[in-house]
N, C-alpha and C positions, 0 to 999 in steps of 0.2 A: 905763542906769546913770548916776547923777548924777556930778558932778566930785568932790563930797565923798566919795562911796562909793569911786570909783576910787582916791582918794588915800589911803585907809585902808591901813594895814599890818597884818600878821598878828597882831602883839602887841596891837593895838587891838580886834581881834575875838576874842582869846583862844586864838590858835594860835601855835605855834612850830615851826620846821623843825629836825629832828635834823641836825646838821653831819657825821655820820658815815654814816648809811644813807639820808638825805634824806627821812625819813618825817615827815608832819606829825603833831604831838602838841598836846595842850592846854597852854597856857602855864603851868599850875599843876603839871604833871607833873614829877617829880623825875628820872625815867629814860625813856628812849625805849621805847615799847611793842614795838618790832621787835627792836632790838639792845641794849637795856638800857644805852645810853650815857647820860651825864649831860646833861640838858637845860639850855642856857644860853640865854636870851632875848637877852642881849648879853654879850659878852666885853670889858668896858671896860678890862681890863689889857692887852688886845692893842694898843691904841693906843700906850701907853707902851713896850711891848716892840718895837714896829715902829720907833718913833722911835729907840731905843737902838741897834738893829741897824743902821739906815740911817745914823746919825751916825758909828757905828764904821766902817762901809763906807767913808763919805766921807773919814775920817781916813787909813784905809789906802790909799786910791786915790793919796794923795800919794807915799809911798814906792814904791808900785807903778810909778809913772811916772818917779820920779826915779833910783831905784837900778837897777843892771843886772838884766835879766831872764834873759839867757843868758851863758855864759862858754864861749869857743871857744879850744882849744889847738891851734895849728898849727905843727908843727916846733918845739916848745919855746916858741913866742911866744903869750902869753895876751892875748886881746881880749875886751872886755866890750861888751855892747849893751843899751841900754834899749829900751823898746817904740818909742820915736820914732826912735833911730838905727837900729833893725832895719828900720823901714819905709823910712827913707832909703836904706839899702843895697839894699833891694829894688827901689826906683825907679831907682838908679844901675846896677843889673844888668839893667834893661829887663824886669823883672817887675812891671809897673804894675797888672795885674789882681789878683795876689796881694797886693801892697801896699795897694790899695783894700780888699780883704777884711779884712786884718790891721788896717788903721786903723778900719774899721767896727766889727769885733768887739772890738778891744782898747782903743780910745779913745772912739769915738762912742757906742757901745751903753752902756758903763758909766757914762758921764756923763749920758746921756739917761735911764737908768734912776734914777739918784740924784735928778736934777732933777724927773723925772716923779713919783717917789714922794713926794719933798719937797712938791710942789704938792698931791698927793692927801691927804697927811697934815695939811697945813696947812688944806685945805678942811674936814676933819672937825673939827680942833682948834679952829678959830676960826670955824666955820659961815659960810664964804664963800658969798655969794649967786651961785653958778655952777650951771651945769646938772649935776645928779648923773649923768644919762644919759651926757653926755659924758665925764665923769670916769671912769665905769666902762668905757667903751670904751676910754679911754686906759690904764686899769689892766690891762684884758685884754691890750692890745697889749704893755705893759711885761712882763707874765708871759711872753707867747709869745716875744718876741725875747731875754728874758733868757738863755735856754739857749745862744744862739749866742755868748755871751760866752766860753764854754769853748773856742772854736776856737783862740785864741792858745795856750793851754796844750796843746791837742792838737798844735799845729805844733811846740812845744818838745819834747814827748815823742817825736814822730816823728823830729825831728832828732837827739835824743840817742840813739835806737834805731838810726837808719840811719848817721849820722856818728860812728862810733866805731872808730878805728884804733890804740888805745892811746895811746902818747906822741906819735905823729906827728900825729894828728888826733883831737881828742876834744872833744865838746860836752856841756856840763852845765847844768842850770838854776841861775840865780843867785838871791840873796835876794829880788829883787822878784817872783819867780814865786810864792812863798809869799804875799806880800801880795796879789797879783792874784787868786790862787785864793780867798783869804779875802773879797775884795771881792765876787767872784761869788757865794760861798756866802751872805754876809750879806745881799746885796740880795735874793736868792732867798728867804731866810727872812723878810726884812722884809715881803715881798709875801704869804708864805705864812701868817704868823701873824696877820696883821690880820683882824679881823672886819668885813667889807666892809658888813655891815648897819648899822654905825655911821653910814655915809654917808647913809643914807636916813632917818634919825630926824628930819631937818628938811627936808622936801621944799620945793622952790621951786615955787610955783604957776604961774609963767609958763613954766617949762620942764620940770617933771617929773610932771605930773598927768595926762597923756594920752599 
């Protein structure tokens, strides 16, 4: 097979993949022959949707880190913890492995997801001359690690369920918990709604043709 043939896409030879049941249809078909879903060679609006979700997540990440994420009432005394101060308390309590896990899930992973998705979307929007194969590998890694961002919310929910003794000792989620949950949801949606086929519309011959 020649290089030019290998570089051809399905739409160039008249075929399109159904995004629902994964059946190959002709590009002129209005609906999938198997599941009757609408056939879309490319969803151009998905790029704008993904950008909007990602920018919103980046904005919400600021209050999620600045404002308290937990509120603890101990014998009538109320204390608030942000994500960072909670990690510091874990370190001071000699729970360094848990502190590392919380830091990774609550601070490192969300920022890496936002930066990674921003690079991916920028490559599509401005046709950056970078390897699409490497970008796709990074995109799948972002999708996989994104689910572990929920670990911090799981810890909060577990703390609220276990540490609850009325007015003597009571733990509740604080406003930043809502913002953090929205950051996780919006970054997941930003990756989900994007039509990744847009990345392959301009192949780089030096990196992506073999």
